[in-house]
Each structure stands twice: as C-alpha cells, then as structure tokens.
MIGUKOL-357670 format. One line per field, with one value per atom (N, C-alpha, C, O): x, y, z; atom name; residue number from 1; chain; residue in one letter. Coordinates in steps of 0.2 Angstrom, whole numbers, plus 5000, padded with zeros to 4 digits. Layout:
u	(X:...)
v	(Y:...)
w	(Z:...)
atom	(CA:...)
seq	(NUM:...)
mol	(A:...)
type	(a:...)
// end
This chain:
u	(5079:5074:5069:5068:5066:5060:5061:5056:5067:5068:5069:5066:5071:5073:5066:5065:5062:5056:5051:5048:5050:5047:5051:5047:5057:5060:5059:5059:5057:5055:5049:5048:5045:5035:5035:5032:5039:5036:5039:5036:5046:5049:5042:5041:5039:5037:5030:5028:5027:5021:5022:5019:5028:5027:5029:5026:5032:5033:5025:5023:5022:5017:5012:5013:5010:5007:5011:5008:5016:5019:5015:5012:5017:5017:5009:5007:5006:4998:4994:4990:4997:4999:5000:4996:5006:5008:5004:5002:5002:4998:4989:4986:4988:4984:4982:4977:4989:4992:4991:4987:4995:4996:4992:4993:4987:4979:4982:4988:4978:4979:4980:4977:4984:4990:4984:4979:4985:4978:4979:4984:4973:4975:4975:4978:4973:4974:4983:4986:4985:4993:4996:5000:4994:4996:4997:5002:4989:4989:4992:4995:4993:4999:5006:5010:5007:5014:5020:5024:5020:5026:5026:5031:5019:5018:5020:5025:5018:5021:5026:5028:5032:5037:5042:5048:5037:5042:5041:5046:5036:5034:5040:5043:5040:5043:5051:5054:5054:5060:5063:5067:5058:5056:5055:5056:5054:5052:5060:5063:5061:5070:5075:5078:5075:5080:5080:5084:5074:5073:5075:5074:5077:5079:5072:5074:5066:5059:5059:5060:5057:5054:5046:5043:5043:5038:5031:5025:5031:5027:5029:5024:5035:5033:5034:5034:5034:5032:5023:5021:5021:5014:5011:5006:5015:5013:5014:5009:5019:5021:5017:5016:5016:5011:5006:5004:5002:4995:4997:4993:4999:4998:4999:4995:5006:5006:4998:4995:4998:4990:4984:4980:4984:4979:4981:4978:4985:4989:4988:4983:4990:4990:4987:4989:4982:4978:4970:4970:4965:4959:4957:4960:4952:4949:4946:4948:4942:4941:4947:4945:4953:4957:4963:4967:4963:4969:4968:4973:4965:4966:4968:4970:4967:4969:4978:4982:4980:4985:4991:4996:4988:4993:4994:5000:4987:4990:4994:4999:4993:4999:5004:5008:5007:5013:5015:5021:5013:5013:5016:5020:5013:5014:5022:5027:5022:5027:5035:5040:5034:5038:5040:5046:5034:5037:5040:5045:5039:5043:5048:5051:5049:5057:5062:5062:5067:5072:5079:5079:5084:5089:5089:5093:5084:5082:5079:5081:5074:5070:5072:5068:5076:5077:5076:5073:5080:5081:5075:5075:5070:5064:5062:5058:5064:5063:5068:5071:5072:5081:5081:5080:5083:5087:5094:5096:5098:5105:5106:5103:5108:5112:5111:5106:5116:5120:5112:5109:5109:5101:5097:5096:5096:5094:5096:5092:5102:5105:5105:5106:5105:5104:5098:5097:5094:5087:5084:5079:5085:5084:5084:5079:5089:5090:5082:5078:5081:5078:5070:5066:5068:5063:5062:5058:5065:5063:5065:5066:5064:5064:5055:5052)
v	(5441:5434:5434:5428:5438:5437:5435:5431:5435:5432:5425:5422:5422:5415:5412:5406:5416:5414:5412:5407:5417:5417:5411:5407:5409:5402:5397:5392:5397:5392:5389:5384:5394:5394:5392:5387:5394:5392:5385:5382:5383:5376:5372:5367:5372:5369:5367:5362:5373:5372:5367:5361:5371:5366:5359:5356:5356:5351:5348:5343:5351:5347:5346:5341:5350:5351:5344:5339:5342:5338:5333:5329:5332:5325:5323:5318:5329:5327:5324:5319:5329:5325:5318:5314:5316:5308:5304:5298:5306:5304:5301:5296:5305:5306:5299:5296:5300:5296:5288:5284:5286:5282:5278:5272:5281:5281:5277:5276:5275:5272:5266:5262:5265:5256:5252:5253:5248:5242:5240:5238:5241:5238:5229:5226:5226:5219:5219:5218:5221:5221:5222:5218:5227:5228:5224:5222:5222:5216:5210:5208:5208:5201:5202:5198:5209:5209:5206:5202:5208:5203:5195:5191:5193:5184:5184:5181:5186:5187:5189:5187:5193:5192:5188:5188:5185:5178:5173:5171:5171:5165:5166:5161:5172:5172:5172:5169:5173:5171:5165:5163:5161:5155:5150:5144:5153:5148:5150:5145:5156:5157:5153:5148:5154:5148:5143:5140:5140:5131:5131:5125:5134:5134:5131:5126:5132:5128:5129:5135:5126:5126:5128:5127:5130:5133:5128:5130:5122:5118:5114:5114:5113:5113:5120:5120:5126:5134:5134:5137:5132:5131:5125:5124:5122:5116:5118:5117:5120:5124:5131:5132:5134:5142:5138:5139:5134:5132:5127:5130:5125:5120:5127:5127:5132:5135:5141:5143:5142:5146:5144:5147:5137:5133:5132:5127:5135:5134:5138:5137:5145:5151:5158:5164:5155:5163:5162:5156:5165:5163:5161:5164:5156:5155:5160:5160:5166:5171:5174:5177:5175:5177:5172:5176:5166:5162:5162:5159:5164:5163:5170:5171:5174:5181:5182:5184:5180:5180:5174:5174:5170:5165:5169:5170:5171:5176:5180:5181:5186:5191:5189:5194:5181:5178:5177:5178:5174:5171:5177:5177:5183:5188:5190:5190:5191:5194:5189:5192:5183:5179:5179:5178:5181:5183:5189:5189:5193:5197:5198:5203:5194:5195:5196:5192:5199:5201:5204:5205:5204:5207:5214:5215:5219:5225:5225:5230:5221:5220:5215:5215:5211:5205:5209:5208:5215:5217:5219:5220:5219:5221:5212:5212:5209:5201:5199:5194:5204:5202:5197:5193:5196:5191:5193:5199:5187:5189:5188:5184:5192:5190:5186:5184:5179:5172:5168:5164:5170:5166:5167:5162:5172:5175:5171:5170:5169:5168:5159:5156:5157:5150:5149:5143:5152:5149:5152:5148:5155:5158:5153:5153:5149:5143:5136:5134:5135:5129:5133:5130:5140:5144:5145:5149:5143:5145:5138:5138:5132:5125:5125:5120)
w	(5344:5347:5343:5340:5342:5337:5333:5331:5327:5321:5324:5319:5327:5331:5333:5333:5334:5334:5329:5329:5326:5319:5316:5315:5315:5311:5316:5313:5322:5324:5323:5321:5325:5324:5317:5315:5312:5305:5303:5299:5307:5306:5309:5305:5314:5319:5315:5316:5310:5308:5300:5298:5297:5293:5294:5289:5298:5301:5304:5302:5309:5310:5302:5299:5299:5293:5290:5292:5285:5284:5287:5284:5294:5299:5297:5294:5298:5297:5289:5288:5286:5277:5278:5275:5281:5281:5285:5283:5290:5294:5290:5292:5285:5284:5276:5274:5273:5268:5270:5268:5275:5278:5283:5285:5286:5290:5297:5299:5299:5306:5308:5305:5312:5311:5314:5318:5310:5310:5318:5320:5322:5331:5328:5332:5322:5324:5323:5328:5319:5320:5326:5329:5328:5336:5341:5344:5340:5346:5344:5349:5341:5338:5335:5334:5335:5331:5334:5331:5341:5345:5345:5345:5343:5340:5335:5335:5330:5322:5322:5316:5326:5326:5327:5325:5332:5335:5331:5330:5328:5324:5317:5316:5313:5312:5312:5307:5316:5320:5319:5316:5324:5323:5316:5316:5313:5306:5303:5300:5303:5300:5304:5302:5310:5316:5313:5310:5313:5311:5304:5301:5301:5295:5291:5288:5291:5289:5282:5281:5279:5272:5272:5278:5267:5267:5268:5269:5267:5269:5277:5281:5278:5286:5291:5297:5287:5291:5293:5297:5286:5288:5293:5295:5293:5299:5305:5309:5307:5312:5314:5320:5309:5311:5312:5318:5310:5310:5318:5322:5320:5325:5332:5337:5331:5333:5334:5339:5331:5331:5335:5338:5334:5338:5344:5346:5347:5355:5356:5360:5355:5356:5351:5352:5348:5345:5347:5350:5347:5349:5341:5336:5341:5334:5329:5323:5332:5329:5325:5320:5327:5326:5322:5319:5322:5320:5312:5310:5308:5300:5298:5293:5303:5299:5303:5299:5310:5310:5309:5312:5304:5301:5294:5292:5290:5284:5286:5282:5292:5291:5294:5296:5297:5298:5292:5292:5287:5279:5274:5270:5277:5273:5275:5271:5282:5284:5283:5283:5281:5277:5273:5272:5267:5261:5259:5255:5263:5260:5265:5266:5267:5271:5267:5263:5268:5265:5268:5274:5266:5269:5272:5276:5270:5271:5276:5280:5278:5284:5289:5293:5291:5294:5302:5307:5302:5309:5315:5321:5310:5310:5316:5321:5313:5318:5319:5316:5324:5324:5325:5330:5317:5314:5314:5315:5313:5309:5303:5300:5301:5292:5292:5291:5296:5294:5296:5292:5300:5299:5294:5291:5293:5287:5279:5274:5279:5274:5274:5269:5279:5278:5279:5280:5280:5280:5272:5270:5269:5261:5257:5253:5255:5251:5254:5250:5260:5261:5258:5254:5260:5260:5251:5250:5246:5239:5236:5230:5239:5239:5236:5235)
atom	(N:CA:C:O:N:CA:C:O:N:CA:C:O:N:CA:C:O:N:CA:C:O:N:CA:C:O:N:CA:C:O:N:CA:C:O:N:CA:C:O:N:CA:C:O:N:CA:C:O:N:CA:C:O:N:CA:C:O:N:CA:C:O:N:CA:C:O:N:CA:C:O:N:CA:C:O:N:CA:C:O:N:CA:C:O:N:CA:C:O:N:CA:C:O:N:CA:C:O:N:CA:C:O:N:CA:C:O:N:CA:C:O:N:CA:C:O:N:CA:C:O:N:CA:C:O:N:CA:C:O:N:CA:C:O:N:CA:C:O:N:CA:C:O:N:CA:C:O:N:CA:C:O:N:CA:C:O:N:CA:C:O:N:CA:C:O:N:CA:C:O:N:CA:C:O:N:CA:C:O:N:CA:C:O:N:CA:C:O:N:CA:C:O:N:CA:C:O:N:CA:C:O:N:CA:C:O:N:CA:C:O:N:CA:C:O:N:CA:C:O:N:CA:C:O:N:CA:C:O:N:CA:C:O:N:CA:C:O:N:CA:C:O:N:CA:C:O:N:CA:C:O:N:CA:C:O:N:CA:C:O:N:CA:C:O:N:CA:C:O:N:CA:C:O:N:CA:C:O:N:CA:C:O:N:CA:C:O:N:CA:C:O:N:CA:C:O:N:CA:C:O:N:CA:C:O:N:CA:C:O:N:CA:C:O:N:CA:C:O:N:CA:C:O:N:CA:C:O:N:CA:C:O:N:CA:C:O:N:CA:C:O:N:CA:C:O:N:CA:C:O:N:CA:C:O:N:CA:C:O:N:CA:C:O:N:CA:C:O:N:CA:C:O:N:CA:C:O:N:CA:C:O:N:CA:C:O:N:CA:C:O:N:CA:C:O:N:CA:C:O:N:CA:C:O:N:CA:C:O:N:CA:C:O:N:CA:C:O:N:CA:C:O:N:CA:C:O:N:CA:C:O:N:CA:C:O:N:CA:C:O:N:CA:C:O:N:CA:C:O:N:CA:C:O:N:CA:C:O:N:CA:C:O:N:CA:C:O:N:CA:C:O:N:CA:C:O:N:CA:C:O:N:CA:C:O:N:CA:C:O:N:CA:C:O:N:CA:C:O:N:CA:C:O)
seq	(1:1:1:1:2:2:2:2:3:3:3:3:4:4:4:4:5:5:5:5:6:6:6:6:7:7:7:7:8:8:8:8:9:9:9:9:10:10:10:10:11:11:11:11:12:12:12:12:13:13:13:13:14:14:14:14:15:15:15:15:16:16:16:16:17:17:17:17:18:18:18:18:19:19:19:19:20:20:20:20:21:21:21:21:22:22:22:22:23:23:23:23:24:24:24:24:25:25:25:25:26:26:26:26:27:27:27:27:28:28:28:28:29:29:29:29:30:30:30:30:31:31:31:31:32:32:32:32:33:33:33:33:34:34:34:34:35:35:35:35:36:36:36:36:37:37:37:37:38:38:38:38:39:39:39:39:40:40:40:40:41:41:41:41:42:42:42:42:43:43:43:43:44:44:44:44:45:45:45:45:46:46:46:46:47:47:47:47:48:48:48:48:49:49:49:49:50:50:50:50:51:51:51:51:52:52:52:52:53:53:53:53:54:54:54:54:55:55:55:55:56:56:56:56:57:57:57:57:58:58:58:58:59:59:59:59:60:60:60:60:61:61:61:61:62:62:62:62:63:63:63:63:64:64:64:64:65:65:65:65:66:66:66:66:67:67:67:67:68:68:68:68:69:69:69:69:70:70:70:70:71:71:71:71:72:72:72:72:73:73:73:73:74:74:74:74:75:75:75:75:76:76:76:76:77:77:77:77:78:78:78:78:79:79:79:79:80:80:80:80:81:81:81:81:82:82:82:82:83:83:83:83:84:84:84:84:85:85:85:85:86:86:86:86:87:87:87:87:88:88:88:88:89:89:89:89:90:90:90:90:91:91:91:91:92:92:92:92:93:93:93:93:94:94:94:94:95:95:95:95:96:96:96:96:97:97:97:97:98:98:98:98:99:99:99:99:100:100:100:100:101:101:101:101:102:102:102:102:103:103:103:103:104:104:104:104:105:105:105:105:106:106:106:106:107:107:107:107:108:108:108:108:109:109:109:109:110:110:110:110:111:111:111:111:112:112:112:112)
mol	(A:A:A:A:A:A:A:A:A:A:A:A:A:A:A:A:A:A:A:A:A:A:A:A:A:A:A:A:A:A:A:A:A:A:A:A:A:A:A:A:A:A:A:A:A:A:A:A:A:A:A:A:A:A:A:A:A:A:A:A:A:A:A:A:A:A:A:A:A:A:A:A:A:A:A:A:A:A:A:A:A:A:A:A:A:A:A:A:A:A:A:A:A:A:A:A:A:A:A:A:A:A:A:A:A:A:A:A:A:A:A:A:A:A:A:A:A:A:A:A:A:A:A:A:A:A:A:A:A:A:A:A:A:A:A:A:A:A:A:A:A:A:A:A:A:A:A:A:A:A:A:A:A:A:A:A:A:A:A:A:A:A:A:A:A:A:A:A:A:A:A:A:A:A:A:A:A:A:A:A:A:A:A:A:A:A:A:A:A:A:A:A:A:A:A:A:A:A:A:A:A:A:A:A:A:A:A:A:A:A:A:A:A:A:A:A:A:A:A:A:A:A:A:A:A:A:A:A:A:A:A:A:A:A:A:A:A:A:A:A:A:A:A:A:A:A:A:A:A:A:A:A:A:A:A:A:A:A:A:A:A:A:A:A:A:A:A:A:A:A:A:A:A:A:A:A:A:A:A:A:A:A:A:A:A:A:A:A:A:A:A:A:A:A:A:A:A:A:A:A:A:A:A:A:A:A:A:A:A:A:A:A:A:A:A:A:A:A:A:A:A:A:A:A:A:A:A:A:A:A:A:A:A:A:A:A:A:A:A:A:A:A:A:A:A:A:A:A:A:A:A:A:A:A:A:A:A:A:A:A:A:A:A:A:A:A:A:A:A:A:A:A:A:A:A:A:A:A:A:A:A:A:A:A:A:A:A:A:A:A:A:A:A:A:A:A:A:A:A:A:A:A:A:A:A:A:A:A:A:A:A:A:A:A:A:A:A:A:A:A:A:A:A:A:A:A:A:A:A:A:A:A:A:A:A:A:A:A:A:A:A:A:A:A:A:A:A:A)
type	(x:x:x:x:x:x:x:x:x:x:x:x:x:x:x:x:x:x:x:x:x:x:x:x:x:x:x:x:x:x:x:x:x:x:x:x:x:x:x:x:x:x:x:x:x:x:x:x:x:x:x:x:x:x:x:x:x:x:x:x:x:x:x:x:x:x:x:x:x:x:x:x:x:x:x:x:x:x:x:x:x:x:x:x:x:x:x:x:x:x:x:x:x:x:x:x:x:x:x:x:x:x:x:x:x:x:x:x:x:x:x:x:x:x:x:x:x:x:x:x:x:x:x:x:x:x:x:x:x:x:x:x:x:x:x:x:x:x:x:x:x:x:x:x:x:x:x:x:x:x:x:x:x:x:x:x:x:x:x:x:x:x:x:x:x:x:x:x:x:x:x:x:x:x:x:x:x:x:x:x:x:x:x:x:x:x:x:x:x:x:x:x:x:x:x:x:x:x:x:x:x:x:x:x:x:x:x:x:x:x:x:x:x:x:x:x:x:x:x:x:x:x:x:x:x:x:x:x:x:x:x:x:x:x:x:x:x:x:x:x:x:x:x:x:x:x:x:x:x:x:x:x:x:x:x:x:x:x:x:x:x:x:x:x:x:x:x:x:x:x:x:x:x:x:x:x:x:x:x:x:x:x:x:x:x:x:x:x:x:x:x:x:x:x:x:x:x:x:x:x:x:x:x:x:x:x:x:x:x:x:x:x:x:x:x:x:x:x:x:x:x:x:x:x:x:x:x:x:x:x:x:x:x:x:x:x:x:x:x:x:x:x:x:x:x:x:x:x:x:x:x:x:x:x:x:x:x:x:x:x:x:x:x:x:x:x:x:x:x:x:x:x:x:x:x:x:x:x:x:x:x:x:x:x:x:x:x:x:x:x:x:x:x:x:x:x:x:x:x:x:x:x:x:x:x:x:x:x:x:x:x:x:x:x:x:x:x:x:x:x:x:x:x:x:x:x:x:x:x:x:x:x:x:x:x:x:x:x:x:x:x:x:x:x:x:x:x:x)
// end
C-alpha cells in the first residue's frame, strides 16, 4: 500500500508542477474575453451562417455592437470578433458551434 501511495503522490506532485508551469506560461485569462466570449461566438456564427462577405460582416458587426455593447467596450469587441473570423478554419469551427457545411459554404464569400 505504501508503494501505491508513493506513486500516487509522486504523480500528483509532477502533475501539479506541470500545471503551474503551463499556467505561468499562458497567463491568466483575459477578463474582457471572458465577459464577451458568448456574444463574440454568436456574432461569428451569424456572419458565417449568413455567408457574409468581409464588408457586409463589418457593417453587421458595427450595427450589432452599437445596439448591444457599451460604448467603452465597442471597439475592442468588434476587434476581437473580427480576429476570430480571420483565424476561423476547419480545425476550430466547433468552438463557434458551426457545421463543416456552413463553414464550407461561407469561406468562398469571405475570401472575395
């Protein structure tokens, strides 16, 4: 039993040390992102489902932000949403609750 306890304690300490190292490397989560992540994901999803081109998406996001986001946060929310659209790919569409078919239909419009 002592051997099993020692193995468990050693593995736990190693895991905790590794976690602390990774947390230090990536830092704390951005509180701004945490506050608006659901809204940003919804807007990215809407842009894709609507099959919007870049200019159309920019107008849509601006209108949405003026209606739903406080003035002091508006520019940053739009910037974060546009960043998410720019890095959207087949490997991360699930985070935005998008189907591959929705992404595939939208992508050619976005590249115009």
